[in-house]
N, C-alpha and C positions, 0 to 999 in steps of 0.2 A: 205302134200300142194302140190299143182300144179305150173308148170313154163310154163304156156301157154304163147307167144309170140302173143302179136296182130298185124296186120300188113295193115297196111293204105295206100290204093292206089288207084288210077282213080276209079275203080270200085268201090271201099267201099266207094269213096267218093261220088257218083251216088244215092247210097241205102238214103230214104228218112230215114228210120225206124234204131234206132239200137240194134244191134243185142242183144239177152239174155246177153249173157257173158259182154257185153260194159254195158250195164247196169246194172249188178252185180257190176262190178268193181267203176261204178261211184257212187253207195251207200256204198260199200264199204268205197271210198275216203270221200265222202261225211258224215257220219256219224261221222267218226274221227275226221271231221274238228267241228262237231256238240259239241262232246265231247271235245276239247282243249277248243274252245273258250266258251263252258260251264263252266266249271274248272277256265280258265283265269279269267273272267267276275265275277266269283261267288266271288273270293278272293278279286276284287276290289269292289264289292258291297258291301260285307261284313268287310270290312277295318275297319268303326266303332266298329265294337263288337267285331274284332280279336286283335287290337291294345291293348286294356287295356287287354286283354287275356294274351300276350304275352310281351309288352312293357308298362308296368304300369306306371301312371304319374299322377299327381295332374290334368293337362289340359287335360281333354278330347279331346283337337285338335291336342296335343303334342302325346300323342298315335296314334292317326289315323293318321298323318304325319310319325309317325315312321312306320307302318304296309303299309303305300302306299309307302315309300322309300324300304322296300324289297319286295313292287311289282314289282318297279321301277329295283330291282337287278337281278330277274331275265330275265327284257328286255336286260339289259345287257352281258348275257349268249346267246343270241339269234344267235349273228357271229358266235361263236364258234359253235353252234350246226350247223351251216350253212356251216362251214368249213369242219368240221368231216363228219356230216350225209352225206352233200352235195355231195362230194368228192366220199363218199362210194356207192350213188346212179347213181353216171356216172360210177363207175369203177365196181359194182355187181349187177346193178340192182334196180330197181325203187320199187320192191313191197316188199324186204326184207328192206329196210330203211322205210317204213311208217309201218310194223308190228313193228319195234323196238320204233318207233316213239313214238305210242298211246300204249303201253305198258309202258314206262316210267313214260306217264302223269296220267295211270290208279295207277300203284303202290304208286307213288309220292301223288296221290290225297285222297287214301286211309289212308296214314300214319298222311295228314295232319287233316283228319277228328278223327282221334283215338290219336292225340300227345296231350301229357299233359301241363297244361298251367305254367308259370312262379310261380303260387304258388306251384305247386304240385312240378314242377322239379328246380327251379331257372332259372338263364341265359340258361339254357340246351333246354328247351323250345323255344326262340328267335333262338338258331341255328340250332337247326330240323327244323324251319318253312324256314329258311333261305337257307338253304342246298334242301330242298326239291322245292322251288323255282327256286334256279340254275337249279335244274335238269328237270325243266319243261320248264326253257329259255331255255336249251338245245334242249328239244327235241318240244316245236313250233318254234323253229328259222328254220327247215326245214320242218316242216307239213305245213303250209298254203302255201307258193311257189312251194314245192316237187310238194303236192298232185293236184298244178292244172294245173301245166307243166306235172305231170303223165294222165290226164285226157285229157287233150290237145292232147296227143299223142294216148291216148284210140280211141276217135271220129273221124268220117272222115274230109277231108278237108272242111272246110267252116263253121264248127258247132262251132266256137270257142265263139260265143254269147251266144247259147244254156249251154254250160259249163259255163262260168261265173256266166247264173243265176240261173243255179243247186246250183253249190258248192257255191255260197252266197246265195243261199236258205239255205242250210245246215248251212254254220256259220251261219247266224243269228236268224235259228233257237236255235243253241245255244247260241247265246244271251239272246233271248226272253225266253229260257227254265229259264235259269240264275234268269231273273227278276221274271219272272210266280213262280219260285220254291222258293225263296227268299220271295216275294209277302206272297204268300200262307202261308210258313212258319210264318212269321209275325204275319200273320191274325189269324191263328191259337192258335201261342204260346204267344202270348203277345211278349211288347217290353222287358219286365225284364226275361223272359225267353229264347228268342233272344242273350241279353245279355252276359245269366249264358251262357248257352249249347246250344241251341238250333240252334246256326249258324253253329252248326257241320253236322246237318241233310242235309241241300244240299251238302257236300261234301258225306258223304256217298251215297247220291243217284248217284253222278258223278262216286264215284271207281264201283258201280255196275254196271251205265252202260258201264264203261268204257271196265270189263270185256267181256261184249258181244260185243262189237266191235274189241277186240283183237280176239275174235272167227271169225267176220264177215272176217275182213283181212285176214285171213290164204289162200282162195282161190282168191283173186287180182291178175288178168293179170298182166304180165311185158309186157313194151314196149321196150327193149330195146333189140336190135339183142344181139345173141352169137356173133356174129365179131364185132359187135359196141363194145361191151364188153371187147373182146378178145385186141381190138386194143387202146383201152382206162388205161392208164397209169395215175399215179397220175402227174406225170412232165407233159402229153399232155393235162389233163383238166383244170391243172394249167395257162398252155400256153395257153390256150383258154381264159382263162380268163383274164388274163393279157393281149391280143389281146385285149379283147372288153373291156377295164376298163372303157370307156366313158359311156357302155351300164350298166355297175357297178353302176357308179353315178348316173345315171339316175333313175333308178332301186330305191336308196334307198333312194333319192327324191320324187319318184312317192310312194314311201310306207310311207315315212316319211308324207308330208302333211296328206296324207288319213287316218294314225294313230292316228295321233295329232288328228284331227279332231274329230274320231270316238272314241276315247278315254273321248276326253272333254265331248264329249254328254253323251255317256254309263254310263262313269265311273267318270269323273271329275265334272261336275256340279250335277250329282245325289247326291256326299259324300259330295261337298259345301254347297246341301239343307239340309241334315241333321245335320252335324257338326259345317258347320257355321252359316246358318240360322235355324237350331231346327226347324225344317219341321216335320212335322208327318212323320213318317219312313212308312207306311203302303198305306199313301196316295204317298208318293214319288218312293213306288216299282211299284203301279199302273199305275203309268202314265209311267218310263219305259219299262214297261210291254207290254202298247199302242204303245210305241217309238219300241220294239222288231218286234208288231205286223205288224205294218208300213214297218221295215225292209226285213222280211219275204217274205211279198205279193210283195214287190215294187222291191224287185232280181228278182222274174221270171217274173215281167210286163219287166223289163227293158232288161233282159237276150231275151225274146222273140223279142223287138223291135228290139235287135242288132245282132240276128241269121242274119248271112249271109250278116251281112251288114261290113263296115269298122270299123273297133274297133277303131283304131286310130283317126277316126275325132268322133267318139262318146265320146272316151276318152279327148280329147282337151278341145270341148263343156261344157262336166261335169264339170272338173276340172276348167275352167275357171268360172262357175258357183259358187264356191265353193268361191272364195273371197269374193265377198259382204256377201254370205251368212254368214258367217262365223262369222261379226259383230252383228249377230243377238243375241248374249249371250250379249251383252251390256245392256239389257233389265231388265236380273236379277243381279241388284246390289243391293237390300234389302229383307228382308223376306215377302213371300206370295207365295204362291202355284199355285195361278191364273198365274202372271209372272212366274216363273220354269215351268209351263203346256205349256205355249207359248214360251219360249227360245226353251224347248226340242222338239217339233210338229214340230215347224215353221221351226227349220234346219233339220226336218227327209227326207223333198225330197232333199235335193242338198246330204246327206250322202248315201242315199239308190243308188244315182245313181253313186256316187265314190266309193262305198265298192263294188258294184255290178264287176265292170270293171278294178279296178288297176290290180289282179294279173294275168288277162289273159293279161294283157300289157304287164306287167313285163316279162312273160315267150317267149312273141314276142320279144323280145330284145337280148335273146340268144341263140346260138346254140343248137341243141338236146346234142353232145360232150358232151358238157358243163355249160349243161342247169341247174343242180342240184344244183352245187356249183355255179356258178352266180347267179341263182337267190336267193338262198338260203342267199349267204353273202350281195348283196346290200339288202333284205328284213331283214336280223337281224341286220344289220347297223342301217338302218332307222329305224326299231321301236323301237331298244336300245336308240337312241338317238334323236329322235323325237316323236316316240308314249309311251314309256315308262315312260318320265317325262311329259306327258300332265298333266295327273290327280295332279300331286305335285306340278305342276307350276301353274296348275290355282286356285287351294285351295291357296297356298299360296300368288301370286300375289292377291286374293280377301282379304286375313288377311290382305297386307300392302296398301289396298283401291287402289290397280292399278289393275285393274280387265282390263282395257282397253288396256294393254299390250298384253295379251294373245292371240287374235284376229288378230292384228297387225301382231306377232308373225306368225301363219296360213298362214295371207295369207301372207305373205312372204313366206315360205315354197311352197304352192302352186304356184307362179308365178316362182321359180325355177326349180319345179318337171318340168314343161310347156318349159320352155327352155332348160333344160339337156334333155330331152325326145325327142325335135325335132332336137337338135345337134347327138344324140344318132342314130337316125333314117338316120338322113341326112349320119353320117360317115360308120355306120356298117350295115345299113340296119333293116330291121324286117324279124324274122322266122318262124312266124305264124301269119296267116290274112293277111290284108291289111290294 
């Protein structure tokens, strides 16, 4: 392994092209995000198949809700991942933690792929699944916020929009890959085979990809200088986090609102379509794959337009747009693949605007000395409270004939994210971009 330290100064900031070292670093960070989101989204997309295998029930909806509950438990452990691994990132460096994070995800994905079902080993199957999701929750608690912070620290000043676009491109590639692999498996294996053993195939694909990314991340550049690490104790890191508590609160809501919207569109609506409205699984996977294409292409477009411009202004505008657009989901209240397609793709434009920018925005709210811990903590809490429960809440509200409550809930989160962001920016300032 190498311990290269990348330094950004006025001279490097004036360079229009990124060095090969920085490009390799961005590739390693980006592909790690692809894997994390692929593995995470596959579980949500296949929950209707996983539920009956690990939590048998006479009611298919109840089994699906049990699987989604395990999905949500993984989110509950994201703050722990932020506290532990985020602190290590500020104390021992970004690269080592980024390597640990991806190894945890790769190993647990392989275990899920090979895990016996309830019929084979009884309740132990559900316990193994739960433990794997907890470990993955700890891993993802630091992966998204720290990889973005790491990437922003790698590039010259003023290229934050480029980082937002490229990291979002890799994230959305993972989401697209999850939908595409699920769709292809459903198309080639049939619904009956998917329900039997075919659901394991996407997890096997993820595990193989994971070990490739582990190899690529071995040479990530380090952005924390030796003198910065020498001065940073756990006490100093968390002293900085406490000093910037309002920024952590803002990060929580900035992330929470974006993730509630994201998981509603990427897992909640597709799950409701399959298990609640009994839509054809292949058609649902085809539409979520189209959504993935919109997100992948759109993230590069948004990043290009935002590069060199004020990230703050872009964030405030795009977040305001999410408030009315979330009410599109009220169009899908009865079976019909056309209605599902209209809602899913209609909200995709605002979704890609918000999902491209939010992690760079959160990185900008914390100083470098405690950025790993502060952004990971706020991210973990936001995703755990608001993102991880979104799919379950949406399906449950639909089963209670109260679908209208969910868009109101997300709209309120979006308003609060704007308010807390403005307050934190006024009190503490921003440390990246403008």
